[in-house]
C-alpha positions in Angstrom: -10.9 3.0 17.1 -8.4 3.4 14.3 -8.4 2.0 10.8 -7.0 -1.4 9.7 -4.1 -0.6 7.4 -2.2 -3.1 5.2 1.4 -2.2 4.4 3.4 -4.2 1.8 6.9 -2.7 1.7 10.2 -4.6 1.2 12.2 -1.9 3.0 12.4 -2.7 6.7 13.2 1.0 7.5 10.1 2.3 5.7 7.9 -0.5 7.1 9.0 0.4 10.7 8.4 4.1 10.1 4.9 3.6 8.7 4.1 1.2 11.5 5.3 3.6 14.2 3.2 6.5 12.9 0.1 4.4 12.2 0.2 2.7 15.6 0.8 6.0 17.3 -2.5 7.2 15.9 -4.2 4.0 17.1 -4.5 2.2 13.8 -4.2 -1.5 13.4 -1.3 -2.3 11.1 -0.7 -5.5 9.1 2.8 -5.7 7.7 4.3 -7.7 4.9 7.8 -7.6 3.5 7.2 -10.1 0.7 4.6 -9.7 -2.0 4.0 -13.4 -2.4 3.3 -13.9 1.3 0.9 -10.9 1.1 -1.0 -12.5 -1.8 -1.3 -15.8 0.1 -2.6 -13.9 3.2 -5.4 -12.0 1.3 -8.1 -14.5 1.9 -7.5 -14.3 5.7 -8.7 -10.7 5.7 -12.3 -11.5 4.7 -13.5 -11.3 8.3 -11.7 -8.0 8.9 -10.6 -6.5 5.5 -8.2 -3.5 5.5 -9.7 -0.1 4.9 -6.5 1.2 3.5 -3.4 -0.3 1.8 0.0 1.2 1.3 1.9 -0.9 -1.3 5.4 -0.3 -2.6 5.3 -0.7 -6.4 8.6 -1.6 -8.1 8.8 -1.7 -11.9 11.4 -4.4 -11.8 9.4 -6.6 -9.4 6.4 -8.2 -11.2 5.2 -9.7 -8.0 4.4 -6.1 -6.7 2.1 -5.6 -9.7 0.5 -9.1 -9.2 -0.2 -8.3 -5.5 -1.9 -5.0 -6.4 -4.1 -6.7 -9.0 -5.0 -9.5 -6.5 -5.8 -6.9 -3.8 -8.1 -5.0 -6.1 -9.9 -8.2 -7.3 -10.6 -9.4 -3.7 -11.1 -6.0 -2.0 -12.2 -3.5 -4.6 -13.3 -0.9 -2.1 -9.9 -0.6 -0.2 -8.3 2.8 -0.5 -5.1 1.9 -2.3 -1.9 4.0 -2.1 1.0 3.0 -4.2 4.4 4.0 -3.0 6.5 4.6 -6.2 10.1 5.6 -6.7 10.2 8.9 -8.6 12.3 7.5 -11.4 9.8 4.8 -12.0 6.7 7.0 -12.0 6.9 7.7 -15.8 7.0 4.1 -16.9 4.0 3.0 -18.8 3.3 -0.1 -16.8 3.4 1.9 -13.6 1.1 4.6 -14.9 -1.3 2.0 -16.4 -1.6 0.1 -13.0 -2.2 3.4 -11.1 -4.9 4.2 -13.6 -6.6 0.8 -13.8 -6.7 0.3 -10.1 -7.7 3.8 -9.3 -4.9 4.0 -6.8 -3.3 7.1 -5.3 0.3 7.4 -6.3 2.7 8.7 -3.7 6.2 9.3 -4.9 9.2 8.4 -2.8 10.7 10.2 -1.0 7.5 11.5 0.5 6.5 13.4 3.6 5.1 11.4 6.5 2.6 14.3 6.8 1.2 13.4 3.3 0.9 9.7 4.4 -1.0 10.7 7.6 -3.2 13.0 5.6 -4.1 10.1 3.3 -5.1 8.0 6.3 -7.3 10.7 7.7 -8.8 11.4 4.3 -7.4 15.0 4.1 -5.8 14.4 0.7 
């Protein structure tokens, strides 16, 4: 049985790619395009919380920061991977959130191999 993976990513292309690779490896994938909808759905995961979350973090979208904080508050043990645009990675708010949530920062564009290694725990 695979892992339960939460993906919050506004890009339909990136969501579809992640879903395809995760499901190919027999993981259960829960997808969200919208951060606010993802926050509203968090309580529903209590029976089956995700083991891993891939969340796109955008410096110009405060709701992405709010979602990450809500996820950490409700599911502190979830392995959290923040998908960050390279040009935003040096911003203080982004660095601070990565640090305070103990997330793994994965800079876009990234290799799907790196993503899959994070799922298997190889990175």
